[in-house]
C-alpha positions as CSV (number, residue, x, y, z in Angstrom):
1,M,-14.1,13.7,24.8
2,K,-16.0,16.9,24.1
3,Q,-13.6,18.9,26.3
4,S,-10.6,17.3,24.5
5,E,-12.0,18.6,21.3
6,N,-12.7,22.1,22.6
7,A,-9.1,22.1,24.0
8,T,-7.8,21.2,20.6
9,E,-9.6,23.9,18.8
10,A,-8.4,26.5,21.3
11,A,-4.8,25.3,20.9
12,L,-5.1,25.7,17.1
13,T,-6.9,29.0,17.1
14,S,-4.7,30.8,19.8
15,G,-1.1,30.1,18.8
16,G,-1.4,28.3,15.5
17,R,1.8,26.4,16.5
18,Y,0.1,22.9,16.6
19,V,-1.8,20.9,13.9
20,I,-3.9,17.7,13.9
21,K,-2.2,14.8,12.5
22,K,-3.9,13.1,9.5
23,L,-1.4,10.1,9.3
24,P,-1.2,7.2,11.8
25,E,1.5,6.5,14.3
26,V,3.9,3.6,13.0
27,T,3.4,0.9,15.6
28,L,3.2,-2.9,15.3
29,A,-0.5,-2.5,14.7
30,F,0.4,-0.4,11.7
31,W,2.5,-3.1,10.1
32,I,0.0,-5.8,10.7
33,M,-2.8,-3.7,9.0
34,K,-0.3,-3.0,6.2
35,V,0.3,-6.6,5.5
36,A,-3.5,-7.4,5.8
37,A,-4.4,-4.6,3.3
38,T,-1.7,-5.5,0.8
39,T,-2.6,-9.2,0.9
40,L,-6.2,-8.3,0.4
41,G,-5.2,-6.0,-2.5
42,E,-3.5,-9.0,-4.2
43,T,-6.5,-11.3,-3.8
44,A,-9.0,-8.6,-4.6
45,G,-7.1,-7.4,-7.7
46,D,-6.8,-11.0,-9.0
47,L,-10.6,-11.5,-8.2
48,F,-11.7,-8.7,-10.5
49,A,-9.1,-9.3,-13.3
50,Q,-8.8,-13.0,-13.3
51,T,-11.8,-14.7,-11.5
52,L,-14.4,-12.3,-12.8
53,K,-12.4,-12.2,-16.1
54,L,-12.6,-8.4,-16.4
55,G,-8.8,-8.3,-17.6
56,Y,-6.0,-6.2,-16.4
57,F,-6.9,-3.3,-18.6
58,L,-10.5,-2.6,-17.5
59,T,-9.7,-3.5,-13.9
60,T,-6.8,-1.2,-13.8
61,I,-8.8,1.7,-15.0
62,A,-11.7,0.9,-12.5
63,L,-9.3,0.5,-9.6
64,F,-7.2,3.6,-10.3
65,G,-10.5,5.4,-10.4
66,M,-11.4,4.0,-7.0
67,F,-8.0,5.1,-5.6
68,V,-8.5,8.7,-6.9
69,I,-12.0,8.7,-5.2
70,T,-10.8,7.3,-1.8
71,L,-7.7,9.7,-1.9
72,L,-9.9,12.7,-2.4
73,V,-11.9,11.7,0.7
74,Q,-8.5,11.3,2.7
75,L,-7.1,14.7,1.5
76,R,-10.4,16.5,2.3
77,S,-10.4,15.1,5.8
78,R,-9.4,17.6,8.6
79,R,-7.9,14.9,10.9
80,Y,-6.7,11.3,11.0
81,N,-9.6,8.8,10.2
82,P,-8.3,5.2,10.3
83,C,-11.2,4.1,7.8
84,F,-10.2,6.7,5.3
85,Y,-6.4,6.1,5.6
86,W,-6.7,2.3,5.3
87,T,-9.2,2.5,2.4
88,V,-6.6,4.4,0.5
89,I,-3.9,1.9,1.3
90,L,-6.2,-1.0,0.2
91,S,-7.1,0.9,-3.0
92,T,-3.4,1.5,-3.9
93,S,-2.8,-2.2,-3.2
94,M,-5.6,-3.3,-5.5
95,A,-4.7,-0.8,-8.2
96,G,-1.0,-1.6,-7.8
97,T,-1.7,-5.3,-8.3
98,T,-3.4,-4.9,-11.6
99,M,-1.1,-2.0,-12.7
100,S,1.9,-4.4,-12.2
101,D,0.1,-7.2,-14.0
102,F,-0.7,-5.0,-17.0
103,M,2.9,-3.6,-17.1
104,N,4.7,-7.0,-16.8
105,R,2.4,-9.6,-18.4
106,D,0.8,-10.4,-21.7
107,A,-2.0,-12.5,-23.1
108,A,0.1,-15.7,-22.8
109,P,-1.9,-18.7,-21.4
110,K,0.3,-19.0,-18.4
111,Y,-1.1,-15.6,-17.1
112,L,-4.7,-16.7,-17.6
113,P,-6.8,-18.5,-15.0
114,D,-7.6,-22.1,-15.8
115,G,-10.1,-22.6,-18.6
116,A,-9.8,-18.9,-19.8
117,H,-8.8,-18.1,-23.3
118,A,-9.0,-14.3,-23.0
119,L,-9.6,-11.8,-20.3
120,G,-11.9,-8.7,-20.6
121,W,-11.7,-6.0,-23.2
122,G,-8.6,-4.2,-24.6
123,P,-4.9,-5.1,-24.3
124,Q,-4.2,-7.5,-21.5
125,G,-0.5,-6.5,-20.9
126,L,2.4,-4.7,-22.2
127,G,4.6,-7.7,-21.7
128,L,7.6,-5.7,-20.3
129,G,8.5,-8.6,-17.9
130,Y,9.3,-8.2,-14.2
131,P,12.9,-6.9,-14.4
132,T,12.0,-4.1,-16.9
133,G,8.8,-3.3,-15.1
134,A,10.5,-3.0,-11.8
135,A,13.2,-0.8,-13.2
136,I,10.7,1.6,-14.5
137,L,8.9,1.7,-11.3
138,V,12.0,2.1,-9.2
139,A,13.1,5.0,-11.5
140,L,9.6,6.5,-11.0
141,L,9.8,6.1,-7.2
142,I,13.2,7.8,-7.1
143,A,11.8,10.6,-9.2
144,I,9.0,11.2,-6.7
145,F,11.5,11.2,-3.8
146,V,13.8,13.6,-5.7
147,A,10.7,16.0,-6.3
148,W,9.8,15.5,-2.6
149,R,13.2,16.4,-1.4
150,Y,13.2,19.5,-3.7
151,T,10.2,20.8,-1.9
152,G,11.9,20.8,1.4
153,L,9.1,18.9,3.1
154,T,9.7,16.1,5.5
155,F,9.7,12.4,4.7
156,A,8.7,11.4,8.2
157,I,5.2,10.1,8.3
158,R,4.6,11.4,11.8
159,D,5.5,15.0,10.8
160,I,3.6,15.2,7.3
161,D,1.0,18.0,7.9
162,T,0.6,19.8,4.5
163,F,-1.6,19.0,1.5
164,R,1.5,19.0,-0.7
165,G,3.4,16.6,1.6
166,E,0.4,14.2,1.9
167,A,0.0,14.2,-2.0
168,L,3.7,13.3,-2.4
169,F,3.2,10.7,0.3
170,W,0.4,9.0,-1.5
171,A,2.0,9.1,-4.9
172,A,5.0,7.4,-3.3
173,I,2.5,4.8,-1.7
174,L,0.9,4.0,-5.0
175,V,4.1,3.5,-6.8
176,S,5.7,1.5,-4.0
177,N,2.8,-0.8,-3.8
178,T,3.0,-1.4,-7.5
179,L,6.7,-2.1,-7.3
180,G,6.1,-4.4,-4.4
181,T,3.6,-6.4,-6.5
182,S,6.2,-6.9,-9.3
183,M,8.8,-7.9,-6.8
184,G,6.4,-10.4,-5.2
185,D,5.2,-12.0,-8.4
186,F,8.9,-12.4,-9.7
187,L,9.7,-14.2,-6.5
188,S,6.7,-16.3,-6.6
189,D,6.6,-17.1,-10.4
190,S,10.1,-16.5,-11.9
191,S,12.8,-16.8,-9.3
192,G,12.1,-20.5,-8.5
193,L,11.5,-19.8,-4.8
194,G,7.9,-20.4,-5.0
195,Y,5.3,-18.6,-2.7
196,G,6.8,-20.1,0.6
197,G,10.4,-19.4,-0.4
198,G,9.6,-15.7,-1.5
199,A,7.8,-15.0,1.7
200,L,10.6,-16.4,3.8
201,L,13.1,-14.3,1.8
202,I,11.1,-11.2,2.3
203,T,10.6,-11.9,6.0
204,A,14.3,-12.3,6.4
205,A,15.0,-8.9,4.7
206,L,12.4,-7.3,7.0
207,A,14.2,-8.9,10.0
208,V,17.3,-7.3,8.8
209,L,15.6,-3.9,8.6
210,L,14.3,-4.5,12.2
211,A,17.9,-5.0,13.3
212,L,19.2,-1.9,11.5
213,K,16.6,0.1,13.6
214,Y,18.8,-0.2,16.6
215,V,21.9,1.1,14.4
216,P,22.0,4.9,15.2
217,A,23.8,5.6,11.9
218,V,20.7,4.3,9.8
219,P,18.0,6.9,9.4
220,D,14.5,5.7,10.6
221,V,12.9,7.3,7.5
222,A,14.9,5.2,5.3
223,L,14.1,2.1,7.2
224,F,10.4,3.0,7.0
225,W,10.3,3.3,3.2
226,A,12.3,0.3,2.7
227,A,10.0,-1.7,5.0
228,F,6.9,-0.1,3.4
229,V,8.0,-1.4,0.0
230,L,9.0,-4.9,1.2
231,T,5.7,-5.5,3.1
232,R,4.0,-5.2,-0.3
233,P,5.7,-8.3,-2.0
234,L,5.0,-10.1,1.3
235,G,1.4,-9.4,0.8
236,A,1.6,-10.4,-2.9
237,T,3.3,-13.8,-2.1
238,A,0.9,-14.4,0.8
239,G,-2.0,-13.6,-1.5
240,D,-0.8,-16.0,-4.2
241,F,-0.2,-18.7,-1.6
242,L,-3.7,-18.5,-0.5
243,T,-5.3,-18.4,-3.9
244,K,-3.2,-20.3,-6.4
245,P,-3.8,-24.1,-7.1
246,T,-2.1,-26.8,-5.1
247,A,-0.3,-27.9,-8.2
248,K,1.5,-24.5,-8.2
249,G,2.2,-24.6,-4.5
250,G,-0.8,-22.7,-3.3
251,L,-3.7,-23.5,-0.9
252,D,-6.4,-23.1,-3.7
253,L,-8.7,-21.1,-1.4
254,G,-9.8,-19.0,-4.3
255,T,-9.7,-15.3,-4.7
256,L,-13.3,-14.8,-3.5
257,G,-13.1,-16.6,-0.2
258,S,-9.6,-15.3,0.5
259,S,-10.7,-11.7,-0.2
260,A,-13.8,-12.1,2.0
261,V,-11.7,-13.3,5.0
262,L,-9.0,-10.7,4.5
263,L,-11.7,-7.9,4.3
264,T,-13.3,-9.0,7.5
265,V,-10.0,-9.0,9.3
266,L,-9.1,-5.6,7.9
267,F,-12.5,-4.1,8.8
268,A,-12.0,-5.5,12.3
269,L,-8.7,-3.9,12.7
270,M,-9.9,-0.5,11.2
271,A,-12.8,-0.5,13.7
272,Y,-10.4,-1.2,16.5
273,A,-8.2,1.6,15.4
274,H,-11.1,4.0,15.0
275,V,-12.4,3.2,18.6
276,K,-8.9,3.7,19.9
277,D,-8.3,7.0,18.1
278,R,-11.7,8.4,19.3
279,K,-10.8,7.4,22.9
280,H,-7.6,9.4,22.8
281,G,-8.9,12.3,20.8
282,P,-7.3,14.4,18.0
283,R,-3.4,14.0,18.0
284,L,-1.6,17.3,17.9
285,H,2.0,17.9,17.2
286,E,4.2,21.2,16.8
287,H,4.2,22.5,13.3
288,R,7.7,23.6,12.1
289,A,7.4,25.8,9.1
290,V,9.4,24.7,6.1
291,A,9.9,26.3,2.7
292,G,7.3,25.1,0.4
293,D,4.7,24.3,2.9
294,A,1.2,24.5,1.4
């Protein structure tokens, strides 16, 4: 392992043509961890906002602050660290849950947990509704991609190797996870499909994306981002299915118990990814200079 690290440093200092990757390989394990993290984000966000009755406003502020802290740790890291990366994914999922709820919901009793008459301090929602909230988030996500395109930096996760590119990547992740929450809640609460029907619809859409992967004319980058957005509502519907009362079609496992189990699963997956990454050593790829690289 030590020899591998020394060889890596030599390659970097001698030619300067290779850089250490800071983002993971997109494999089946990646998508399993993504769904686990986004499902935990849903249950944990609801745990703070609803079960602990902190409310959407205070919880959004706290979880957004957590996102900023975890993001700074990830950005300052010199190489890919599974714990750093997936902690940011989790924090964007939790923050996205309450940000979506704050945008779309209001203080109506149907949005409050049983027996609660109020949540936390401050306004409990803007009451925009799922269609309006989703439209705003779609517009914001498009704006990020347009700005990203304007920089000339790559959209491919395997080739992102600059500070600016990674910052744009995480901005898109935060907005896409918030958008995914809105989509999942709409399917579960307002579409009439329920938790099971919503999950089946999203699974079918993901199956279509998987089939399109074998169509040469469809760019892999577009499929990645479409799948990334869609796995968030899958996590949202799965989280609601675990925590909501049986009268509403859920399993009524509670936000605390569900979050604890999901956190254990995610930690186990992160530990496995960390051991595997250390075994193989730092991953290098050839750096292709692009205008706007930072």
